[in-house]
C-alpha positions as CSV (number, residue, x, y, z in Angstrom):
1,M,-8.1,13.7,-9.6
2,T,-6.8,16.0,-6.8
3,D,-4.0,18.5,-7.0
4,T,-2.7,17.5,-3.5
5,P,0.5,15.5,-3.9
6,T,0.3,12.0,-2.6
7,R,3.0,9.8,-1.0
8,H,3.6,6.2,-1.7
9,V,5.8,4.1,0.6
10,V,6.9,0.6,-0.1
11,V,8.2,-1.3,3.0
12,M,10.6,-3.8,1.4
13,G,12.8,-6.7,2.3
14,V,12.9,-10.4,2.3
15,S,10.1,-12.5,3.7
16,G,10.1,-12.5,7.5
17,S,11.9,-9.1,7.8
18,G,8.9,-7.5,9.5
19,K,7.4,-5.6,6.6
20,T,3.8,-5.9,7.8
21,T,4.6,-4.9,11.3
22,I,6.4,-1.7,10.2
23,A,3.8,-0.9,7.6
24,R,0.9,-1.2,10.0
25,G,2.8,1.1,12.5
26,L,3.3,3.7,9.8
27,V,-0.4,3.5,8.8
28,K,-1.4,3.9,12.4
29,A,0.8,7.0,12.8
30,T,0.0,8.6,9.5
31,G,-3.4,7.5,8.4
32,L,-2.1,6.4,5.0
33,E,-4.0,3.6,3.2
34,F,-2.4,0.2,3.6
35,S,-2.3,-2.8,1.3
36,E,-0.4,-6.1,1.7
37,A,1.3,-7.1,-1.5
38,D,0.8,-10.8,-0.8
39,A,-3.0,-10.1,-1.4
40,F,-2.1,-9.3,-5.0
41,H,-0.4,-12.7,-5.8
42,S,-2.2,-15.0,-8.1
43,P,-3.4,-18.4,-6.8
44,E,-0.7,-20.0,-9.0
45,N,2.1,-17.9,-7.4
46,I,0.9,-18.8,-3.9
47,A,0.7,-22.5,-4.8
48,K,4.3,-22.4,-6.1
49,M,5.6,-20.7,-2.9
50,E,3.6,-23.1,-0.7
51,A,5.3,-25.9,-2.6
52,G,8.7,-24.4,-1.9
53,I,9.3,-23.2,-5.5
54,A,10.8,-19.8,-5.9
55,L,8.9,-17.4,-8.2
56,T,10.5,-16.4,-11.5
57,D,10.6,-12.9,-12.9
58,E,7.8,-14.0,-15.3
59,D,5.7,-14.9,-12.2
60,R,6.4,-11.6,-10.6
61,W,5.7,-9.1,-13.4
62,P,1.9,-9.3,-13.3
63,W,2.0,-9.0,-9.5
64,L,4.3,-6.0,-9.6
65,R,2.2,-4.3,-12.3
66,A,-0.9,-4.8,-10.2
67,L,0.7,-3.2,-7.2
68,A,1.9,-0.2,-9.3
69,Q,-1.6,0.1,-10.8
70,W,-3.2,0.1,-7.3
71,M,-0.8,2.8,-6.1
72,A,-1.5,4.8,-9.2
73,S,-5.3,4.5,-8.8
74,R,-5.0,5.6,-5.2
75,A,-2.8,8.6,-6.3
76,D,-5.4,9.6,-8.9
77,A,-7.9,9.6,-6.0
78,G,-5.6,11.8,-3.9
79,V,-4.9,9.0,-1.4
80,S,-1.4,8.3,-0.1
81,T,-0.4,4.7,0.5
82,V,1.8,2.2,2.3
83,I,2.4,-1.2,0.9
84,T,4.5,-4.2,1.8
85,C,6.5,-5.7,-1.1
86,S,9.7,-7.7,-1.1
87,A,10.9,-5.4,-4.0
88,L,14.0,-7.5,-4.2
89,K,15.5,-6.3,-7.5
90,R,16.0,-2.8,-9.0
91,T,13.9,-3.9,-12.0
92,Y,11.0,-4.8,-9.7
93,R,11.3,-1.4,-8.0
94,D,11.3,0.2,-11.4
95,V,7.9,-1.4,-12.2
96,L,6.5,-0.1,-8.8
97,R,7.8,3.4,-9.7
98,D,5.9,3.2,-13.0
99,G,2.6,3.5,-11.0
100,P,2.3,6.6,-8.8
101,P,4.1,9.9,-9.3
102,S,6.7,9.0,-6.7
103,V,7.6,6.0,-4.4
104,D,9.8,5.9,-1.3
105,F,11.3,2.6,-0.2
106,L,12.0,1.5,3.4
107,H,14.3,-1.5,3.2
108,L,14.2,-3.7,6.3
109,D,17.6,-5.4,6.4
110,G,19.3,-7.7,8.9
111,P,21.0,-11.1,9.6
112,A,19.6,-14.1,7.9
113,E,19.6,-16.1,11.1
114,L,17.3,-13.6,12.8
115,I,14.9,-13.6,9.8
116,R,14.9,-17.4,9.6
117,G,14.0,-17.5,13.3
118,R,11.1,-15.2,12.8
119,M,9.9,-17.1,9.8
120,S,9.9,-20.4,11.8
121,Q,7.6,-18.8,14.4
122,R,5.0,-17.6,11.9
123,E,1.8,-19.4,11.5
124,G,-0.5,-19.4,8.5
125,H,1.9,-17.8,6.0
126,F,2.4,-19.4,2.6
127,M,6.2,-18.5,2.4
128,P,8.3,-21.4,3.7
129,T,11.6,-20.8,5.4
130,S,13.2,-22.9,2.7
131,L,12.8,-20.0,0.2
132,L,14.6,-17.4,2.4
133,Q,18.0,-18.0,0.9
134,S,16.7,-17.6,-2.6
135,Q,15.3,-14.2,-1.6
136,I,18.6,-13.2,0.0
137,D,20.5,-14.2,-3.1
138,T,18.1,-12.2,-5.3
139,L,18.1,-9.1,-3.1
140,E,19.7,-6.0,-4.7
141,P,20.3,-3.1,-2.3
142,L,18.8,0.3,-3.1
143,D,20.8,2.3,-5.5
144,P,21.9,5.8,-4.6
145,D,19.4,7.3,-7.1
146,E,16.4,5.4,-5.5
147,S,14.4,7.3,-2.9
148,G,14.9,5.1,0.2
149,I,16.4,4.3,3.5
150,V,17.8,1.0,4.9
151,L,16.6,0.2,8.4
152,D,18.3,-2.4,10.7
153,L,15.6,-4.9,11.6
154,R,17.5,-5.8,14.8
155,E,16.0,-2.6,16.2
156,P,12.6,-2.8,17.9
157,P,9.6,-2.1,15.7
158,E,8.8,1.2,17.4
159,V,12.3,2.5,16.8
160,L,12.1,1.5,13.1
161,I,8.7,3.2,12.8
162,E,10.1,6.3,14.4
163,R,13.1,6.4,12.1
164,A,10.9,5.8,9.1
165,L,8.6,8.6,10.0
166,D,11.5,11.0,10.6
167,W,13.0,10.1,7.2
168,L,9.7,10.3,5.4
169,D,8.7,13.5,7.1
170,I,5.0,12.7,6.8
171,P,2.7,14.6,9.2
172,P,0.9,12.5,11.8
173,A,-2.7,11.5,11.3
174,T,-5.3,13.8,12.7
175,P,-7.4,12.2,15.4
């Protein structure tokens, strides 16, 4: 374990909000380690979503705990991280915060019509557009005591990345 504090950033929002694009931009700018939360889903969860069945909280708990454990293990190794995760409910974010010493949330938020349009253009993703409304209905905004910022996904990705970097105050990666 290292004495250097680590940072752990969760780029959150409903499916199709641009989490991966923004997370990859942050990783490129900072050198933090990236992981896509979708890679932590069980085959059963993926099959449910592919079938258009919304996940239950019981489906999500093991997934969220795995994400928290991954961030904690990276923190123990002295590595800062960026992950994508819908993190729709406060209770889900609480589980994520149980992992590393601290977690910052970047909530990508915007109009459902824009997100629906983005989702309809995606290829090879298991999350169908039909589940978007269930995610919107489930979404709980960040509470004032949660370390996070809301970013308007109508802005271009480079603007969102710049705003996130300013808010996070993470030094750029060394070449």
